[in-house]
C-alpha positions in Angstrom: -2.0 184.3 189.6 -0.7 184.0 186.0 0.3 186.8 183.9 -1.8 186.9 180.7 0.8 188.8 178.7 3.4 186.2 179.3 1.6 183.7 177.1 1.1 186.2 174.2 4.8 186.7 173.7 5.6 183.2 172.4 2.5 183.3 170.2 3.7 186.6 168.6 7.2 185.2 168.1 5.7 182.1 166.4 3.5 184.3 164.1 6.5 186.4 163.3 8.6 183.4 162.4 5.7 182.0 160.2 5.5 185.4 158.4 9.3 185.3 157.8 8.9 181.8 156.3 6.0 182.8 154.1 8.0 185.8 152.8 11.0 183.6 152.1 8.9 181.1 150.2 7.2 183.8 148.2 10.5 185.3 147.2 12.0 181.9 146.3 9.0 181.2 144.1 9.2 184.6 142.3 12.9 184.1 141.7 12.6 180.5 140.5 10.3 181.7 137.7 13.2 183.8 136.4 16.3 181.8 137.3 16.8 178.1 137.7 20.0 176.1 138.2 20.4 172.4 137.3 23.0 170.2 138.8 24.1 166.6 139.1 25.1 166.1 142.7 27.6 168.9 143.3 28.4 169.4 139.6 26.6 172.2 137.8 24.9 171.2 134.5 22.9 174.2 133.4 21.1 177.4 134.1 17.8 178.8 132.9 17.2 182.6 132.7 14.1 184.5 131.8 14.7 188.2 131.3 12.3 190.4 133.3 9.7 192.4 131.4 10.4 190.6 128.2 9.5 187.3 126.5 13.1 186.3 126.1 14.5 183.2 127.8 17.9 181.5 127.7 19.1 178.1 128.6 22.8 177.2 129.0 24.0 173.7 129.5 27.5 172.3 129.7 28.6 168.7 129.3 31.7 166.7 130.1 32.2 166.0 126.3 32.3 168.4 123.4 29.1 168.9 121.5 30.9 170.6 118.6 30.6 174.0 117.1 27.6 175.3 115.3 24.3 177.2 115.1 20.8 175.9 114.5 17.3 177.4 114.2 14.7 174.9 115.3 11.4 176.7 115.5 11.6 180.3 114.1 11.7 181.7 117.7 14.5 179.5 119.0 18.3 179.9 118.3 20.6 177.2 119.4 24.4 177.6 119.6 27.0 174.9 120.2 30.3 176.1 121.5 32.5 173.1 122.5 31.2 171.8 125.8 28.5 174.6 126.1 25.1 174.5 124.4 22.9 177.5 124.6 19.3 178.1 123.5 17.8 181.6 123.2 14.0 181.7 122.8 11.8 184.6 122.0 8.1 184.1 122.6 
């Protein structure tokens, strides 16, 4: 005779592993809406941040060559800053 309970254990473990994968995917999606990293191979190129509970977002990008020094206002809600090799954009709205 076969033990019926023996076959349920692997099924429970598989369902538990699937639940863990689903939780991991949901957390990754929630974080990716707030933080995102951009890279070229192994070299980091930029980061995007959206502050929680606000409508403020920031983008930082660095390049191998200097982009100069300065400040610009494109649309009224965006502020762009150039600091040597780093370019940053802060957006409200």
